[in-house]
C-alpha positions as CSV (number, residue, x, y, z in Angstrom):
1,X,62.1,22.7,1.6
2,X,59.0,21.7,-0.3
3,X,58.6,18.1,-1.4
4,X,57.2,17.9,-5.0
5,X,55.8,15.3,-7.3
6,X,56.2,15.3,-11.1
7,X,53.1,16.2,-13.1
8,X,52.4,16.1,-16.8
9,X,49.8,18.2,-18.7
10,X,49.0,17.9,-22.3
11,X,48.3,21.4,-23.6
12,X,48.3,21.2,-27.4
13,X,47.5,18.6,-30.1
14,X,47.1,18.6,-33.9
15,X,44.0,20.2,-35.5
16,X,43.3,19.6,-39.2
17,X,41.8,22.2,-41.6
18,X,39.3,19.9,-43.2
19,X,38.1,22.5,-45.7
20,X,41.6,22.9,-47.1
21,X,42.0,19.1,-47.3
22,X,38.7,18.9,-49.2
23,X,39.9,21.5,-51.7
24,X,43.1,19.5,-52.3
25,X,41.3,16.2,-52.7
26,X,38.8,17.8,-55.1
27,X,41.8,18.7,-57.3
28,X,43.5,15.2,-57.2
29,X,40.6,12.9,-56.5
30,X,40.1,11.1,-53.2
31,X,36.8,12.3,-52.0
32,X,36.1,8.7,-51.0
33,X,38.7,9.0,-48.3
34,X,37.2,12.3,-47.1
35,X,33.7,10.8,-47.0
36,X,34.9,8.0,-44.7
37,X,36.1,10.5,-42.1
38,X,33.3,11.8,-39.9
39,X,35.4,13.6,-37.3
40,X,35.3,10.9,-34.7
41,X,38.9,9.8,-35.0
42,X,41.7,11.9,-33.5
43,X,43.1,14.5,-35.9
44,X,46.6,13.2,-35.2
45,X,45.7,9.8,-36.5
46,X,43.9,11.4,-39.5
47,X,47.0,13.4,-40.2
48,X,49.3,10.4,-40.1
49,X,46.9,8.4,-42.3
50,X,46.6,11.3,-44.8
51,X,50.4,11.6,-45.0
52,X,50.7,7.9,-45.6
53,X,48.0,8.0,-48.3
54,X,49.9,10.9,-50.0
55,X,53.0,8.7,-50.4
56,X,51.1,6.2,-52.6
57,X,48.3,8.4,-53.8
58,X,46.0,5.8,-52.2
59,X,43.1,7.8,-51.0
60,X,40.9,5.5,-53.2
61,X,41.6,2.8,-55.8
62,X,42.4,4.0,-59.3
63,X,44.2,7.2,-58.5
64,X,47.5,5.3,-58.8
65,X,47.3,2.5,-61.4
66,X,49.5,0.4,-59.1
67,X,46.9,0.6,-56.3
68,X,43.8,-1.6,-56.9
69,X,42.6,-1.7,-53.3
70,X,43.1,0.4,-50.2
71,X,42.7,-0.1,-46.5
72,X,39.6,1.7,-45.3
73,X,40.0,0.8,-41.6
74,X,42.2,3.4,-40.0
75,X,43.4,1.3,-37.2
76,X,44.5,-1.5,-39.5
77,X,46.1,1.1,-41.8
78,X,48.1,2.7,-39.0
79,X,49.0,-0.7,-37.6
80,X,50.5,-1.5,-41.1
81,X,52.4,1.8,-41.0
82,X,54.0,0.8,-37.7
83,X,54.7,-2.7,-38.9
84,X,56.3,-1.4,-42.1
85,X,58.4,1.1,-40.0
86,X,57.1,3.9,-42.2
87,X,57.8,6.3,-39.4
88,X,58.2,9.5,-41.4
89,X,54.5,10.0,-41.6
90,X,54.3,10.0,-37.8
91,X,56.5,13.1,-37.6
92,X,53.7,15.4,-38.8
93,X,51.7,15.1,-35.7
94,X,53.1,16.9,-32.7
95,X,51.9,17.2,-29.1
96,X,52.9,19.7,-26.5
97,X,53.2,19.0,-22.7
98,X,53.9,20.9,-19.6
99,X,56.2,19.0,-17.2
100,X,55.6,20.5,-13.8
101,X,57.8,19.9,-10.7
102,X,60.3,17.8,-12.5
103,X,63.9,17.9,-11.5
104,X,66.8,19.2,-13.5
105,X,68.0,15.6,-13.5
106,X,65.0,14.8,-15.8
107,X,65.4,17.9,-17.9
108,X,69.1,17.1,-18.5
109,X,68.2,13.6,-19.7
110,X,65.4,15.0,-21.9
111,X,67.8,17.3,-23.7
112,X,69.4,14.1,-25.1
113,X,66.2,13.5,-27.2
114,X,66.5,16.5,-29.4
115,X,65.4,15.1,-32.8
116,X,61.7,15.6,-33.2
117,X,61.3,17.6,-30.0
118,X,61.4,21.2,-28.7
119,X,62.1,22.4,-25.1
120,X,61.5,25.7,-23.4
121,X,62.6,25.4,-19.8
122,X,62.3,27.7,-16.8
123,X,65.4,29.8,-16.7
124,X,67.3,30.2,-13.5
125,X,69.2,33.1,-15.0
126,X,66.0,35.1,-14.6
127,X,64.0,33.1,-11.9
128,X,65.5,33.7,-8.5
129,X,65.3,30.9,-6.0
130,X,64.0,31.3,-2.4
131,X,62.4,28.0,-1.7
132,X,64.1,24.8,-2.9
133,X,61.3,22.5,-4.3
134,X,62.6,18.9,-4.4
135,X,61.4,15.5,-5.4
136,X,62.2,12.7,-3.0
137,X,61.2,9.1,-3.9
138,X,58.7,7.3,-1.7
139,X,61.3,4.8,-0.4
140,X,63.5,7.7,0.8
141,X,60.5,9.4,2.5
142,X,60.0,6.3,4.6
143,X,63.5,6.6,6.1
144,X,63.3,9.2,9.0
145,X,67.1,9.5,9.5
146,X,67.7,10.0,5.8
147,X,64.9,12.6,5.5
148,X,66.3,14.5,8.4
149,X,69.7,14.8,6.6
150,X,67.9,15.7,3.3
151,X,65.9,18.5,5.1
152,X,69.0,19.8,6.8
153,X,70.9,20.0,3.5
154,X,68.0,21.7,1.7
155,X,67.4,24.1,4.5
156,X,71.0,25.1,4.3
157,X,70.7,25.5,0.5
158,X,67.7,27.9,1.0
159,X,69.7,29.8,3.6
160,X,72.5,30.2,1.1
161,X,70.2,31.6,-1.5
162,X,68.8,34.1,1.0
163,X,72.3,35.1,2.1
164,X,73.4,35.6,-1.5
165,X,70.4,37.7,-2.4
166,X,71.0,39.9,0.7
167,X,74.8,40.1,0.3
168,X,74.6,41.0,-3.4
169,X,71.7,43.4,-2.8
170,X,69.8,41.8,-5.7
171,X,66.6,43.7,-5.0
172,X,68.3,47.0,-5.6
173,X,69.8,46.2,-8.9
174,X,68.5,46.9,-12.5
175,X,67.3,43.8,-14.4
176,X,70.6,43.3,-16.4
177,X,72.6,43.1,-13.1
178,X,69.9,41.0,-11.4
179,X,70.3,38.5,-14.2
180,X,74.1,38.4,-13.7
181,X,73.8,37.9,-10.0
182,X,70.9,35.4,-10.3
183,X,72.9,33.4,-12.7
184,X,75.7,33.2,-10.2
185,X,73.3,32.2,-7.4
186,X,71.8,29.3,-9.3
187,X,75.2,27.6,-9.2
188,X,74.6,26.8,-5.5
189,X,71.3,25.1,-6.2
190,X,71.2,21.3,-6.3
191,X,70.6,19.4,-9.5
192,X,67.6,17.8,-7.9
193,X,65.8,21.1,-7.8
194,X,62.2,20.9,-9.2
195,X,61.5,23.0,-12.2
196,X,59.1,23.3,-15.2
197,X,59.3,23.2,-18.9
198,X,57.2,23.0,-22.1
199,X,58.1,20.0,-24.2
200,X,56.8,19.3,-27.7
201,X,57.4,16.0,-29.6
202,X,56.1,14.3,-32.7
203,X,54.6,10.9,-32.5
204,X,57.7,9.2,-33.9
205,X,59.9,10.8,-31.2
206,X,57.2,10.1,-28.5
207,X,57.2,6.4,-29.3
208,X,61.0,6.2,-28.8
209,X,61.2,8.4,-25.7
210,X,58.3,6.6,-23.9
211,X,59.9,3.2,-24.4
212,X,63.5,4.3,-23.4
213,X,62.5,6.5,-20.5
214,X,60.2,4.0,-18.8
215,X,62.8,1.3,-19.0
216,X,63.8,-0.4,-15.6
217,X,67.2,1.2,-15.6
218,X,65.8,4.7,-15.7
219,X,65.5,6.8,-12.6
220,X,62.1,6.5,-10.8
221,X,61.1,10.1,-11.3
222,X,61.7,9.9,-15.0
223,X,59.8,6.6,-15.3
224,X,56.8,8.2,-13.5
225,X,56.7,11.2,-15.8
226,X,57.0,9.2,-19.0
227,X,54.6,6.6,-17.8
228,X,52.1,9.5,-17.5
229,X,53.0,10.6,-21.1
230,X,52.3,7.1,-22.3
231,X,48.9,7.0,-20.6
232,X,48.0,10.4,-22.2
233,X,49.1,9.3,-25.7
234,X,47.3,6.0,-25.5
235,X,44.1,8.0,-24.9
236,X,44.9,10.5,-27.6
237,X,46.0,8.2,-30.3
238,X,45.0,4.6,-29.5
239,X,45.7,3.3,-33.0
240,X,49.3,4.5,-32.7
241,X,50.0,3.5,-29.1
242,X,47.9,0.4,-28.4
243,X,50.7,-1.9,-29.5
244,X,52.5,-1.1,-26.3
245,X,52.6,-3.7,-23.5
246,X,53.2,-2.3,-20.0
247,X,55.5,-4.6,-18.1
248,X,56.2,-3.4,-14.5
249,X,55.9,0.2,-15.7
250,X,58.0,-0.3,-18.8
251,X,56.2,0.6,-22.0
252,X,57.4,-1.9,-24.6
253,X,56.1,-1.5,-28.2
254,X,55.4,-4.4,-30.6
255,X,57.0,-2.4,-33.3
256,X,60.4,-0.6,-32.6
257,X,62.4,1.9,-34.6
258,X,59.5,3.1,-36.5
């Protein structure tokens, strides 16, 4: 048995092609917007702003006769996007994370948030278990009697995996048959087994999942993981996540259902 702790790594973020944007704005007007962007703001925020400006042709006054003034301050512009619940423009910016040493309890819950997300998870049809990595909350680790029972159970689970691998002679099988037998063996692993996955989500989805999965009724492991996601996104896109108040670990936005 190996006790694990959930970790989250951001591995991909939006990157704009400013040359292509410049070519487009030269065709339609809007160089004033381009001139005001010097590369210091996050590309994800620039992308959300650009998409919003597209909707109203509001890169600068006069391009749309209905628009006589525009918001030049990006933070105020994006705050207005959130306040107006113009959430579609947030779907263009997507971030990709690695969730490391999270349990299948977490991944089963994450699968419920399919809109705006993508999941590629470690497959136990192919990955054969020997050790049983397992997350145990701090309060449980402080209980010696409980931990003795946990360790006994997981030791037996590891022994079962070793027995099955030996009995089924998995090492002597071709890959197709290994997959079949490994798939059978995974059925004897606990749901609390730690695993890994790549998870991508756009900003609109992230705002919803961070709030819902840090709520007090959520399991501790899941709250820890998505509290970490919230911290990462606050650094990455402060104009799109600074409306959150953190109350006892619960990330609560000023603007919901964006």
